[in-house]
C-alpha positions as MATLAB code, in Angstrom:
seq = 'XXXXXXXXXXXXXXXXXXXXXXXXXXXXXXXXXXXXXXXXXXXXXXXXXXXXXXXXXXXXXXXXXXXXXXXXXXXXXXXXXXXXXXXXXXXXXXXXXXXXXXXXXXXXXXXXXXXXXXXXXXXXXXXXXXXXXXXXXXXXXXXXXXXXXXXXXXXXXXXXXXXXXXXXXXXXXXXXXXXXXXXXXXXXXXXXXXXXXXXXXXXXXXXXXXXXXXXXXXXXXXXXXXXXXXXXXXXXXXXXXXXXXXXXXXXXXXXXXXXXXXXXXXXXXXXXXXXXXXXXXXXXXXXXXXXXXXXXXXXXXXXXXXXXXXXXXXXXXXXXXXXXXXXXXXXXXXXXXXXXXXXXXXXXXXXXXXXXXXXXXXXXXXXXXXXXXXXXXXXXXXXXXXXXXXXXXXXXXXXXXX';
ca = [
      13.956   -7.751  -21.655;
      11.775  -10.706  -21.628;
      10.635  -10.198  -17.839;
       7.829  -13.151  -18.136;
      11.179  -15.576  -18.975;
      12.842  -14.218  -16.210;
      10.225  -14.859  -13.530;
       9.809  -18.544  -14.688;
      13.383  -19.009  -14.443;
      13.655  -17.481  -11.328;
      10.739  -19.364  -10.085;
      12.345  -22.817  -11.140;
      15.549  -21.586   -9.128;
      16.199  -23.771   -5.888;
      17.560  -20.386   -4.348;
      13.849  -18.920   -4.845;
      11.175  -19.435   -2.422;
       7.404  -18.038   -2.161;
       5.977  -20.715    0.183;
       6.708  -21.139    3.838;
       9.027  -23.108    5.344;
       7.121  -25.376    7.559;
       7.018  -23.434   10.583;
       3.637  -22.067   10.375;
       2.347  -23.275   13.765;
       4.955  -21.567   15.898;
       4.929  -18.544   13.810;
       1.297  -18.547   14.108;
       1.171  -18.444   17.971;
       4.340  -15.742   17.661;
       2.234  -13.696   15.293;
      -0.891  -13.943   17.675;
       0.606  -12.800   20.834;
       2.255   -9.793   19.116;
      -0.251   -8.460   17.134;
      -3.577   -9.509   17.844;
      -5.884   -7.746   20.452;
      -8.458   -9.162   22.998;
      -9.991   -5.513   23.327;
     -10.537   -5.451   19.139;
     -12.161   -8.851   19.234;
     -14.692   -7.562   22.044;
     -15.472   -4.548   20.002;
     -15.764   -6.533   17.054;
     -18.458   -9.123   18.811;
     -20.398   -5.821   20.215;
     -21.437   -5.209   16.543;
     -17.937   -2.794   16.312;
     -19.510   -0.408   19.041;
     -17.902    0.056   22.681;
     -19.004    2.903   24.762;
     -17.164    4.070   28.037;
     -18.291    6.841   29.820;
     -19.106    9.282   27.508;
     -16.988    8.059   24.698;
     -18.379    5.833   21.816;
     -15.874    3.935   19.710;
     -17.303    2.970   16.303;
     -14.885    0.514   14.289;
     -15.015   -0.024   10.418;
     -16.263   -3.338    9.540;
     -13.276   -4.142    7.646;
      -9.664   -2.796    8.662;
      -6.348   -3.374    9.777;
      -4.452   -6.449    8.514;
      -5.255   -8.105    5.056;
      -4.374  -11.547    3.861;
      -1.385  -10.383    1.786;
      -0.025   -8.534    4.698;
      -0.281  -11.374    7.013;
       1.137  -13.642    4.619;
       4.247  -11.181    4.202;
       4.762  -11.156    7.652;
       4.516  -14.527    8.474;
       6.829  -15.557    5.921;
       9.497  -13.207    7.368;
       9.137  -14.559   10.731;
       9.338  -17.962    9.185;
      12.423  -17.116    7.251;
      14.072  -16.077   10.344;
      13.359  -19.429   11.994;
      14.367  -21.416    9.059;
      17.961  -19.382    8.982;
      18.673  -18.843   12.527;
      22.432  -17.765   11.760;
      22.610  -16.714    8.341;
      22.687  -12.625    7.114;
      18.768  -12.109    6.535;
      17.970   -8.569    4.349;
      14.555   -6.969    3.286;
      14.687   -5.064    0.106;
      12.192   -2.725    2.095;
      10.100   -2.298    4.562;
       8.199   -5.467    5.025;
       4.987   -3.488    5.216;
       4.297    0.001    6.029;
       3.871   -0.356    9.764;
       6.853    1.117   12.293;
       6.134   -1.708   14.897;
       6.183   -4.400   12.659;
       9.115   -3.458   10.880;
      11.325   -2.550   14.518;
      10.008   -6.263   15.391;
      12.000   -7.401   12.358;
      15.103   -5.140   13.202;
      14.847   -6.860   16.752;
      15.088  -10.190   15.213;
      18.014   -8.901   13.549;
      16.989   -9.169    9.939;
      18.797   -6.304    8.358;
      17.083   -3.217    5.790;
      18.868   -2.612    2.525;
      20.089    1.139    3.211;
      19.259    3.988    0.933;
      21.811    6.385    0.035;
      20.603    9.703   -1.843;
      17.504    7.982   -2.770;
      19.250    4.604   -4.436;
      19.278    1.337   -2.330;
      22.608    0.428   -1.667;
      22.954   -3.688   -2.512;
      26.649   -3.715   -1.944;
      26.195   -4.571    1.949;
      24.513   -7.866    0.487;
      27.060  -10.554    0.443;
      27.016  -13.887   -2.086;
      24.627  -16.413   -0.419;
      22.945  -13.980    1.829;
      19.098  -14.774    2.489;
      17.291  -11.675    1.127;
      13.176  -11.152    1.751;
      11.294   -9.319   -0.970;
       8.540   -7.316    0.666;
       4.635   -7.555    0.105;
       4.987   -4.529   -2.245;
       7.469   -6.835   -4.287;
      10.786   -5.802   -5.910;
      11.800   -4.536   -9.468;
      12.949   -6.678  -12.045;
      16.568   -5.283  -11.804;
      16.496   -5.843   -7.955;
      15.533   -9.431   -8.502;
      17.589  -10.079  -11.209;
      20.838   -8.477   -8.820;
      20.102  -10.935   -6.133;
      19.698  -13.764   -8.202;
      23.103  -13.420   -9.951;
      24.790  -12.686   -6.284;
      23.442  -16.373   -5.433;
      21.421  -14.957   -2.990;
      18.530  -17.107   -1.430;
      15.285  -15.000   -2.434;
      12.034  -15.296    0.105;
       9.567  -13.717   -2.095;
       6.300  -12.290    0.041;
       5.272  -10.116   -2.848;
       1.114   -9.825   -2.553;
      -0.428  -12.137   -5.089;
      -2.641   -9.125   -5.964;
       0.468   -7.213   -6.579;
       1.861   -9.896   -8.681;
      -1.944   -9.676  -10.749;
      -1.101   -6.723  -11.856;
       2.365   -7.094  -13.108;
       0.701   -9.937  -15.228;
      -1.527   -7.286  -16.555;
       1.330   -4.944  -17.488;
       3.459   -7.763  -19.224;
       0.305   -8.432  -21.636;
       0.093   -4.589  -22.131;
       3.809   -4.892  -23.089;
       3.226   -8.273  -25.205;
       1.024   -6.014  -27.656;
       3.159   -2.776  -27.480;
       0.600   -0.949  -25.278;
       2.104    1.699  -22.950;
       0.875    1.170  -19.618;
      -0.713    4.270  -17.581;
      -0.471    3.062  -14.246;
      -2.695    4.688  -11.474;
      -0.183    5.362   -8.670;
       2.764    7.062   -6.971;
       5.447    6.888   -9.176;
       8.082    6.766   -6.273;
       6.191    4.373   -4.486;
       7.856    0.823   -3.869;
       4.680   -1.266   -5.591;
       4.520    1.124   -8.847;
       8.253    1.196   -8.857;
       8.099   -2.995   -9.268;
       5.022   -2.893  -11.535;
       6.663   -0.382  -13.833;
       9.636   -2.766  -14.148;
       7.513   -5.131  -15.796;
       6.594   -2.601  -18.423;
       7.947   -1.716  -21.540;
       6.552    2.048  -22.047;
       4.492    3.620  -19.109;
       3.391    6.655  -17.766;
       2.228    6.925  -14.362;
      -0.879    9.292  -13.266;
      -1.441   10.047   -9.578;
      -4.928   10.996   -9.680;
      -7.848   11.798  -12.026;
      -6.873   15.438  -12.822;
      -3.425   14.147  -14.275;
      -5.347   11.462  -16.172;
      -7.603   14.277  -17.714;
      -4.384   16.106  -18.298;
      -3.235   12.814  -20.498;
      -6.496   12.545  -22.080;
      -6.677   15.943  -23.288;
      -3.337   15.548  -24.553;
      -4.126   12.293  -26.576;
      -7.250   13.872  -28.073;
      -5.970   17.710  -28.544;
      -2.081   17.494  -28.657;
      -0.151   20.125  -26.706;
       2.969   21.193  -25.524;
       5.691   18.244  -25.565;
       7.808   20.012  -23.096;
       5.501   20.735  -20.975;
       4.186   17.755  -20.522;
       7.468   15.966  -19.969;
       8.419   18.711  -17.559;
       5.260   17.190  -15.600;
       5.671   13.406  -16.021;
       9.391   13.333  -16.731;
      10.101   11.388  -13.756;
       6.653    9.537  -13.769;
       7.433    7.609  -17.177;
       9.582    5.161  -18.721;
      12.813    6.273  -20.492;
      12.734    7.905  -24.005;
       9.054    8.292  -23.244;
       7.119   10.265  -26.124;
       4.071   11.517  -25.477;
       3.431   12.321  -29.222;
       3.775    8.762  -30.306;
       3.305    6.432  -26.941;
      -0.195    7.194  -26.039;
      -1.662    5.667  -29.325;
      -2.305    2.469  -27.692;
      -2.523    2.390  -23.717;
      -3.739   -0.307  -21.286;
      -4.298    0.830  -17.425;
      -3.592   -0.528  -14.397;
      -2.967    0.348  -10.855;
      -0.892    0.519   -7.674;
      -3.384   -1.900   -5.520;
      -3.582    0.512   -2.614;
      -5.075    3.470   -4.735;
      -8.665    4.428   -4.075;
     -10.881    2.182   -6.031;
     -13.264    4.659   -7.381;
     -10.726    7.279   -8.783;
      -9.073    3.793  -10.558;
     -12.514    3.203  -12.100;
     -12.952    6.798  -13.407;
      -9.686    6.715  -14.685;
     -10.093    3.404  -16.541;
     -13.384    4.854  -18.047;
     -11.672    8.127  -18.928;
      -9.130    6.060  -21.129;
     -11.751    4.111  -22.876;
     -14.190    7.153  -23.451;
     -10.981    9.097  -24.951;
      -9.940    6.174  -27.221;
     -13.566    5.734  -28.420;
     -13.591    9.264  -29.243;
     -10.443    9.455  -30.846;
     -10.806    6.500  -32.900;
     -14.466    5.521  -32.946;
     -16.439    2.968  -31.964;
     -15.117    0.306  -34.387;
     -11.266    0.925  -33.668;
     -11.365    2.575  -30.408;
     -11.306   -0.698  -28.156;
      -8.290   -1.682  -30.052;
      -6.425    1.028  -28.906;
      -7.651    0.348  -25.211;
      -6.777   -2.724  -22.632;
      -8.182   -2.786  -18.989;
      -8.073   -5.822  -16.555;
      -9.561   -5.594  -12.926;
      -6.376   -5.289  -10.836;
      -8.093   -3.586   -7.529;
      -7.416   -5.347   -4.575;
     -10.205   -7.066   -2.590;
      -8.970   -6.160    0.719;
      -8.273   -2.381   -0.255;
     -11.577   -2.402   -1.626;
     -13.203   -3.920    1.398;
     -11.571   -1.377    3.414;
     -12.456    1.782    1.596;
     -16.380    0.155    1.347;
     -16.445   -0.183    5.036;
     -15.026    3.465    5.608;
     -17.951    4.874    3.399;
     -20.204    3.220    5.386;
     -18.694    4.318    8.698;
     -18.646    7.982    7.581;
     -22.266    7.984    7.431;
     -22.554    7.715   11.318;
     -22.801   10.942   13.145;
     -19.216   10.990   13.941;
     -17.549   13.691   16.267;
     -14.313   12.864   14.494;
     -12.133   10.065   12.814;
      -8.691    8.353   13.892;
      -7.126    6.421   11.049;
      -4.081    4.508   12.336;
      -1.301    3.337    9.957;
       2.174    4.323    8.652;
       2.454    7.604    7.209;
       3.702    6.083    4.171;
       1.062    3.879    3.868;
      -0.834    4.653    0.833;
      -4.312    2.794    1.594;
      -4.297    4.373    4.978;
      -3.928    7.576    3.179;
      -7.144    6.854    0.937;
      -8.925    6.209    4.025;
      -8.069    9.289    5.945;
      -9.241   10.917    2.351;
     -12.694    9.504    2.533;
     -13.343   10.945    5.973;
     -12.108   14.565    5.055;
     -13.985   14.374    1.710;
     -17.051   13.696    4.155;
     -16.282   16.743    6.252;
     -15.296   14.789    9.274;
     -12.161   15.866   11.346;
      -9.593   13.250   10.896;
      -6.545   12.360   12.556;
      -3.799   10.083   10.788;
      -1.498    8.863   13.478;
       1.056    5.748   13.156;
       1.031    4.597   16.594;
      -0.665    5.281   20.220;
       2.588    7.244   21.207;
       1.335   10.291   19.149;
      -1.504   10.561   21.283;
      -0.229   12.757   24.361;
      -1.293   13.981   27.850;
      -3.008   17.435   28.114;
      -5.363   16.472   25.148;
      -2.776   16.770   22.480;
      -2.195   14.596   19.289;
       0.531   14.464   16.751;
      -0.780   13.418   13.732;
      -0.436   14.047    9.889;
      -3.016   15.833    7.904;
      -3.426   14.977    4.239;
      -0.581   15.841    1.710;
       1.032   17.768    4.930;
       3.970   17.519    7.538;
       3.356   16.092   11.127;
       1.671   18.769   13.461;
       0.360   18.579   16.761;
      -3.534   19.398   17.967;
      -4.427   20.872   21.141;
      -7.688   19.851   22.465;
      -8.662   17.310   19.801;
     -10.852   15.389   21.770;
     -13.955   17.709   22.620;
     -15.990   18.001   25.873;
     -18.880   15.963   26.689;
     -20.136   12.961   24.550;
     -17.803   12.164   21.715;
     -18.611    9.543   18.998;
     -15.072    8.243   17.562;
     -14.803    6.472   13.999;
     -11.690    4.421   14.042;
     -10.196    2.428   11.179;
      -6.761    1.259   10.253;
      -4.493    0.662    6.838;
      -4.052   -2.960    5.639;
      -0.753   -2.886    7.364;
      -1.615   -2.114   11.184;
      -1.808   -4.831   13.783;
      -4.806   -5.107   16.010;
      -2.752   -4.332   18.687;
      -1.492   -0.568   17.529;
      -5.297   -0.134   17.220;
      -6.070   -1.435   20.663;
      -3.143    0.651   22.444;
      -4.806    4.011   20.287;
      -8.116    3.217   21.785;
      -7.075    2.938   25.438;
      -5.036    5.801   25.245;
      -8.427    7.390   24.022;
     -10.361    6.263   26.917;
      -7.506    7.091   29.383;
      -7.984   10.883   28.485;
     -11.955   11.004   28.202;
     -12.873    8.165   30.541;
     -11.533    7.480   34.016;
     -11.717    3.834   33.699;
      -9.786    1.843   30.898;
     -11.242   -0.933   29.375;
      -9.454   -4.261   29.632;
];
């Protein structure tokens, strides 16, 4: 399928919208009251530090809502205001934050149900309004909605769209797209739908396995058992890895994406020589600025003498998980929570350790002077961060900062 032609056709349709509807002022006030925080502003203005009693909060200098997320949420709110009486659906969570998605449910915005891992679009009626989330939507989903005559409101982050353009360039030159990401993540599902041949690698370890196969061959059956769900239909590692282009899920760890790109460039130079090697490899800078800024700020924060780290964001948020990973690699006790409700009385916290299920930790806040690093993922409103900090003060300091 010519995805580029389909996109051009869709963008010209009168039923397709990727800008707001002129309600920016009203929506801005609503978002401000629901998601912004005077306490967070106070901490920012105090050099990202706040002390109360024997607790010091150290905020990362870049955290929380990014521009793409803020734009996506604002467009969703505008859509409800512009179509007050129509059925509105979202193809997925608008962003990976439970409080934001709950607000939309309260506004009677429906979420496409998922049955046995598949979205059930039968609930969508002809002419319904459908919002595409910040992660985007696959080509097949957009085509289905267009064929149903739906009004499509596209809030896809422009950084995600940039990756799609890179993948389409791979396809034009008949290169296989190697995508650094999680194959089941909504963004990677959407990105891979714009490719012809693709292979998704989760991390540097998987990329090294693929690079070794390119150089030395190997057990094809073992390869496909490892990447069967993470590759395009009919993928053949003996044929489809001669020409490769690298792309990424925009929320992955920046440094790892760069390592993977350099790995495949070296691999092709080694296999085909310095003259022909560059003709077998393509790479574009598709690392999201906001993701990079938050990771850089986290690397700076973990240089501090921290007692522990609190990372706030949806449990299914990839960029939040990578922030937690930075603290863990530094050896700092890290607690990933999605809301202040996870912080309980009696010095208990329900949190998600990296790569594990939720668990409860007792006595997580140490006695005496405590320095707590705090950051949040790009889908987390400041209000949620404020609530978590206030909970910590309630437990460790008698007077609550207002």
